[in-house]
N, C-alpha and C positions, 0 to 999 in steps of 0.2 A: 504494500500500500504506500503510495507516495504521500509526502507531507502536505497537509492542507492547513491554511490559516483562516480563522473566522474572527471578525471584530467582536470584542467583548462588549456586550450591550451597555453595561453600567460605566464602562471606561472606553469611549469611542476612539481614543488616541492609541489604543493597544489592540493587538490581535493575539490569539492563542492558537497553537498548532496541535495537530493530532499526535505529535511527538512530545508535547509538553514544553515547547519553547514559546516565550512571550516576546512579541515584536513591538517596538515603539514605532508607530506608523509615521510620526513626525520626523524622526531621525533615521529610520530604516535599520536600526540596530536591534539585535537580540539582547534582552536584559539578562544580566548575570544573576542567577538565583542565589538566595541565602539558604541556610539550613537551620530550622528551628530546633529547640531542645528535644522535640519528639522525633526528629530525624526526617521531617518533611521539607521539601523544597518550597520556598515562598518567594514572592516578588513584592515590591512596593509600587503601587499604581497611584497616579495622581488624576484627580478630576476636580475642576474648579478650585485649584490650589489646595485641595484636601488630599493628604496622603493616606492610603489604606494598605494594610498588609493582607495579601491574598495567597492562599495555598494553591500551588500549581495544579495538583490533582483535582481540586474542586473546580478550577477554571476549565480544565479539559473536560471533565464529566458534564458540567453545566452546558458547555458549548456543543458537545458531540454525542452525548448519550441520551437516549430516551429513558424516561423514568415513569412509565405508566402506573406503577403501583405507589408512586410518591414515597419511595424509601429515602430515609434521611442520611445514610452513610454512603461514602464512596470507598469501596474495598479495593486494595491492590491484590490482584489474583496471586501473584508470585511472592507476596509479602515484602517486596523490595519497595520501600517508601520513596526511593529516588527514581523508580521506573514509572514515569508518568505518561507512557505511551498509551494511546486510547485502547489498544488491544489488551492492556494489562489492568484496565479499570472496569468496575461494574458497580451498580447501585446495590445496596444491601441494607437490611435492617440492622439494628445494633446487635441483635442476637446472631444473625448470619455473619456479621463482621467479626464477632468474637470467636466464631468457629474456626476462622482462618488466621488466628493470631499465632505468633511464634512461641517457641519454648521460653519459659521464664528463666531468668538468670540463676535462680536458686534450685532449678530442677537438676538433680544429680543423675537421673536415669537417662536424660537426653530424649525422653519420649513423653509428650504431654499425657497426663492422666495415669501414668505408671509410676509407682513409688514402692520402696521397700518398706514393709511393715515389720518392725522389730518384734512386736508382740507375738505374731504368728510365724515369724521367720520366713515369710513368703512375699511375693510381689503382688501388690494391690492394684487393681484396675478400676478407674472411675471415669465417668463421662458426664458432661453437663448438658442437660436437655431441657429447653424452655426455662432456663434459669435455675433448675434444680439439679443438684449433684446426685448421680445415680451410681451405686456400687455395682460393678460388673462381676467381680470375683477375685479370688486369691489363687496365685499360681506359684508352683515350685520353681519353674523355669522362666527366666527373664524373656526369652524369645516367644514363649507361649503367651505371656502377658502382653507383649507388644502386638502380637498377631491378633489377640482378642480385642485390644483397643482399636487397631486399624479396622477390624471388621465392624465394630460399633460405629466408627466414624463414617464408614461407607453407608451403613443403614440410616443413621440419624443426621449426618451433616451433608450428604449428597454432594452437590457441586461446590459447596463451601468447605469441604474437608481440606485440611492442610496438604499442600504439595510436598512430598518427601521422598 
């Protein structure tokens, strides 16, 4: 797919591309994005001498993606917050967006929903469904626990399951 630019409605001096680049129409230059504390690219846009910070993934999704279900979040399919290509973005509910989040820093098993339970001396598997944590089972073998978790993700998370 070739790169396409569309004028940003609220900021008519700027255009956003399908690749996540922001063009200043007056100067013909591509803006250099910053990175916020959450790891998202952003740009500062001006309109009527008022400066506003805008996340690039939201500019891309608003310009190029349909949102018939009026979902509030914009999800990065590959979980790379710096990849703002239109093919990597989709609208999601908060719950759907949480299904595709990465591994937490304090997760020692390196698999979401799998932890070692010292009381039973087994691997515990859990999954969050509709905001409720559900116990899947206890496993002697780590690989069996991971397989069980992946199977549950396939059943409950469908297209929002983590890419791994």
